[in-house]
N, C-alpha and C positions, 0 to 999 in steps of 0.2 A: 330424138330428141326430148321426149318425156322421159325416157329410161335414162339418159343422162342426166337429168334434171333430178330424177327418184334418187339415181346412185349419188351425186352432190349430195343432197338434203340426208341422205342416210348417212354419210361420212361427216357431215357436220352435227347431226344428231349426236353421234358415236364421240365427237371431239367436245361438246359440249358436255356429255355426260360424264366423260373422263375428268375435264376440267372441274365440274360440279363435285365429284367424288374427290377430287386431289384438295379441294377447298375446304370440303368437310373433314377431311382427316387431318389438315393441317389446322383447321378450327379446334377439332376434338384434342389434339395435342396441347395446344394452347391450354384449353380449359383444364386437361388433366394434370397440370403444373400445381395449381392451388388445391385440387382434390388429394392430391398425394401428398402434399405439405398439412393439410387437415388430417389426413389418416395418420401421418408419423405422429404428429401432436397429439392426437389422441390415443394412441399406443404408449406414450408416456406416462398415462393414468394406470396402465395395466402391467407394470414390470413385477421381476420378482422381487421379493423382499430383500432390502439391503440397509447397511448401517447409515443413520442420517450423515450427511455431509454438507457442506455450503456449496461444494461444487457438483456442478452438472456432470453426469458420467454418461458413457456410452457414446453411440451416433448421435442422440439428441443434443449432444453438449454444443454441436456446431449452432444451436437456435440460442446460446447464450450468449450475451455481451462480453463475457469473461474470455470466451474462447477466442471472441474477434481481436480482444485486445491484446491477449496472451501471444496470439499469431502476429499481430500488427507489430509490437515492439521487440519481438523476438527473444531467445534464449541469452541468457545471460554469461552461460558458460557452465562447466561440470562442479566446480567447487568455488567457494569462497576463496579469495587470496588476501583478502586485507582484515577480515572479522573473524572472530570466534565468539562463542556464546558460552556461558556458564550459568545453569538453572540453579534456583533455591527454591526448596519445596519439601516434598516429602522424604527426600533425603536426609534432612536435619534430625540427628538423634535427639533423643530425651535430653542426654547430658551433655552439655557444650564445654564444660571447663570444670577444673577440680574445685574451686569455691563457687559454683555456681549453683545453687539449691534446684531440686527438680520443682518446688514450687512456684519458681519465678515464672512470671507472664511469657507466655510465648513470643510478644513482640521483643521483650528485652533479650531473649536467648538469642532472638532472630540476629541482633546487632552484635551480640558477642560472638555467634557465628560467622558474620560476615567480616568482624575484626580479624578472626583467625585465617579467614580464606584470603584477606587482603595481603595479612602477613606472609602467607605462602607464596603468594602472586608476585611480591617482590623479587622472588628468587629465579622467577620464570621470564624475566624479559619480557613481557608485553610491550609494545610501543605506548598504547594508551589504555587505561582503564576507566570503562564507564559504567556508571550504577544507574541502571535504569528503575529508579524509585527515589522515595525522598523520607526524611527522617521526621515523623509526626510526632510534634513534643508531647502530645495528650495520649499517646498509645503505650508508653513505656514509663513507669514512675521510678524506676531504679537508675538513678544519674548515673552511676559507676558502668554500666553497661552501654549507655550512649557516649560517654567519656572514652570507653575503651575502641569503639568506633570511629570516632572524632579523632582521636590520637593517632590509630592506625591510618587514618586518611592522610594526617598529617605526615606521617614517617614515609607512607608510600611515595607522596607526590615530591619527595626530596630528590627521588630517583625516576619516577614515572608521572607524568600528567595524569590527572584524575577528572574526570566528569561526573557532577552528581546531580539526579532530575530533580525538579521542581513539578509538584502536581496543580493543577488548576481546576477551579469550576468554570464549566461552559454554561452559556445560557439556558440550554436546555435542562441541565441538572439544577441550576437555581430556580428555574420554574416549577419544577415536580417538587423539590425538597423544600425551597422558603418561597412560596409563592407571594407572601407579603413583601419580603424581602426584595424580590424580583421587580414588583410593581412600584417600590420606593427610588430603587435606583434607576429603574425606567424613566421616573419624572424628574430626575436631577437634571441639570445643565452644567455641562453638556451631557446629553442622553448615552446611556449606557446602549452600545451597540451590539448586534448579535453576531459579529466577529471577534467581539473581546471577551477575555477572560478576568476570572478573579482568581488571585493567588490562595493556595490553600495553606494555612500557618505550617512553617517547616523550621526545623533547627538546619542553620547554614553550616556548613562545615568547613569552608574557608577562613584560615586564619588570617589576620591583619599582614599585608605584605607579601602574601604566598600567591604568585601568579602563576602557580603550578596547578589550583585547583580551580575549576570553572562550574557555573549552574548552568542547565540547559531546561527547557520546557520540555515535559512528556507527552503533551497533549498531541492525539493524530489528528490530520484531517479528515473530515465526515467521508470523503472518498479517500480511503486508504490505499490506491494506488498512486497518490499522491504524495511528496516528500515534504513534510513540513521544515519549513525555515525559520520563520519567527512569528511571535504572535504579540498583538497588543494587550498588555498585563496589567491589572490594577492590584497593587500591593494587599489590598485588603476590601470589604465591601464599604468601609468608611471613606476610603480613598475614590470612590467614584463620584466623579464631578470636580475633584481638585485639581488645582493647577500643576502641571508637571506630568500628570498622571492622564493615561495608562503609560507605560513604560515598555518600549519595543524589546521584548528578549530573543535570544537564539533558541533554537529547538537542540535537544540534547546530539542531533547527527550535526548541526552545523556546528556546534561547539567541539564535538570531537575531530572532525575534519579540520578545524582550527589550529587543534595542538598536532594533529598527525602531518598536514602539509600547509603551513602558514600561508603560501604562496600559490596555493592550489589554482590551476585555471578553472577549475568548477565553480569556485567561489567566486572568483572574478565575473564569470559570466551570470552568475546570479545575484551579481550586486552586493556581496557579501564582504567585498574588499573594497577600501576607497581609492582613490588616484595615488594617493602617496603611500599605499600598503597598509593602512590603517584599517582595523575590524571596523566593519558596518553591520548593523542588523537590516537583512533584505527586506525589501518592501515589494519584491516582484511575486507573482503568482506562482504557487507551488507547482513544481514540475511533476510530471509522470515518471514513473520507472518500473522495469522490470522486474521479476522477483525469482530469487533462488528459494528453492523447496527446502524444507527442514533437513533432508537427508544430503543436501549439497552444501549445508552448513556445518562446522565443526561446533556439535553441541555436547557438552559435558556437565556432570553433576558436580556440584559443590564439593561433596564428600568426596569425591573421587580426587579432587584436586588436592584437598587438605592431606589425604591419606597417601597420596603420592610421595609427599615429604613432612612427615610428622615433626613438628618442632618442638614438642616436649614430651615427658613420660607419660601425662595423660592421654594425649592423641596417638601415642605410640601403642599404648595399651589399648584403646578403645578401637582402633583401626584392625587390629589382629581379631577383633570379634564380629566385625562386621563384612558383609560381601561388598566388596567394592571392585569397580573395574580399572583395569590397567589402561592408562591414556598415553598418548604421544604428547610428551611435554613441548615438543618443539612445535606443536600444531598453536602456541600460544604465543610462541617468541615473534615480535615485532609485528604482532597484530592489534587492533582496538579490540579488547576483549569486554563484550558485554555482559553485564551481570544483571538478571533479572529473575522475579519471582515465577515459577510455574507450577500448574497442579494445584494450586490452592484456591481457585476460583476467582471470579471478578475480572482479572486482566486477560480475557480472551476476544477475540475479535474474529467475524467473519471476515474472509479476504478471497483474492484471487487464489492464492493456493491452499484454501480450506480455512478451517477455523482454528486457530493458531494464538498463543500467548502474544501479548504485547512485544517481549523481549526479542521475538522472531523478526517481527515487524521492524523493529528499531535497528536490528542487527542489519537488515538488507537496504534501510534508508542509509546507513553508514557506509556499508559496502558500495552502494549505488554514487554516493556523492566521492568516495575516493577512488574509484575506478572511472568517472565521468559518464556513468549510464543514467542519463537525466535526458529527459524530453520537455522542452517548454511547451506549454498549452498554446495553439494558436490564437491569436486575438480574436475576440468576439465578432467585431466588426467585419474581420477578414472572413471568419467561418459564414456569416450571414451571406456575404457577397457570393463566397463559393457556392453556398447552397443554393442560390437564387438562379445561379448562371445555369447550375447544373439541373434544378428543377425546371427550367425553361427548355433545356435541351431535351430532357426525358419526354416533357410535353410534346414537342415538337417531333420527336419520333414516333408517337404513339398515333399522330394525325397523318404526318407523312406516309407512315407505312398502313394504314387504317385498313386497308383492302388486301394486305398480303401479313397476314397473322405470324407466318413462319420468320418474316425479316423483322417485324416488330419483336417479336420473341428473340430475336438473334442480338438484336441491336440493344435489347434491355439488358441481355447478359455483359454486352461490352460496356453499356453504363454502369454495371456492378463492377467489373475487372478494372476499367481506368481509374475509377477513385482510389482502388486499393493499390494501384500500382503508384498514382501520385502519394498516397500515404506514405508508401514504403520510400520514396524519394525524400518526403518531409524528413523522416526518422531518420535515416541512414546519412543523408548528405547536409541536412540543415538543423537536426537535432530538435524537431518540433513534433508533435503529435496533436491530432484533432477528431474528435469522436463522431465527425460528419460521416465516416465508413459504412457502418451498418445501416443508419438510416437512408442513404443514399441508395445502397444495393436495394431495400425493400422498397424504396419509392420506385426506383427502375422497373422494377418487377410488377409491383401492384398496379402503377398506372397504366402500364402497357395492357396486363392482361384484362384489367378492368374496362378499360377503351373497348378491347374486342367482345368482351360480353355485352357491353352497351350495343355495338354494332350488331351483334346477332339477335338480341331481343328487338332492334328498331327493324 
């Protein structure tokens, strides 16, 4: 009998020992996860030299919010189908016209150069021409250069609609450049708000009665993953607090979409068209979009467009002495052709697709509106409710499976996967996007792992 009892105790001791080792192994695996993550993050500080870029590179890109955003909203396709880009920059030659002296200011030369570009574009049949820039009345003293551009805009608009950009000062620019002016307008009634803009003085290209020329704001959203729809804008510093101001103005992307497809379903969804079909300035939250990279957009230099069809003897002779690229003129036909400055400094922005000129972002926004690639943000109240419910679920998982680290970790992974799936449904089926994805994944892992660490210490 004693021998039997000893044998039973021995088996019981072995089973307990195995159970103890199994529990230790499970605990070790749970604690190993955060240690591995910390090691990976540390390795990011010890990489080989690489050129600076705003995008995270390599396997550590998975830790960036841009990685999750890009994979959540998906790829927009191989190439742009509605938009083409023409850049004006270092390609502009010193001589831009037979009667234009080399001593003329660069800003004036650029207006003559743009006028010539628009003249050539009229023969290439784009559907809309968009100028991601504005005419500063103070930057060029030669009225003939300004008139040349305005006359060409007027001539072009008889065949093709033209959208001209308008610049504005945002509150942070006003505060940094004119702090006294900022304080003055903040003390007026009604008060200047942080979401409002003040128009930069500009020459307006539209002639009386010309409905084929429109203006739009070039201001970007501080989160440039979002498409600007409209902005409340004061016509000048002196207009802050005046009745009837600010006036809500379309962005250049919405102004372009109106010309391209006046009855667009996207414009209706975004509240930019009234019930009777009349244009309205949308007051809805700016929607998110996915991005085409620069190599997915037809990007052409202005000089290559001009030299593809020289319109006079001066340019015919000049183009023979320059190295220009052959371009496919059909890539502009029927498209919204966006013209912007590049390579001149100033208008560059860190973004999801790297540090790019503003014209690339504007082209993306226009392409998104024309193809319906927009994702409305989920209302804040709904996000709070979703987050609270999910957090309660995560906490319940950590308490319910406190004694089973393996199950707790498995369920925390599920708690990370399910929000991703729900996010996918939101985007594909309902056209919505919420930024709760990454926080919920981190919360699911951290809450469960930290609970296991607390249990071990206790």
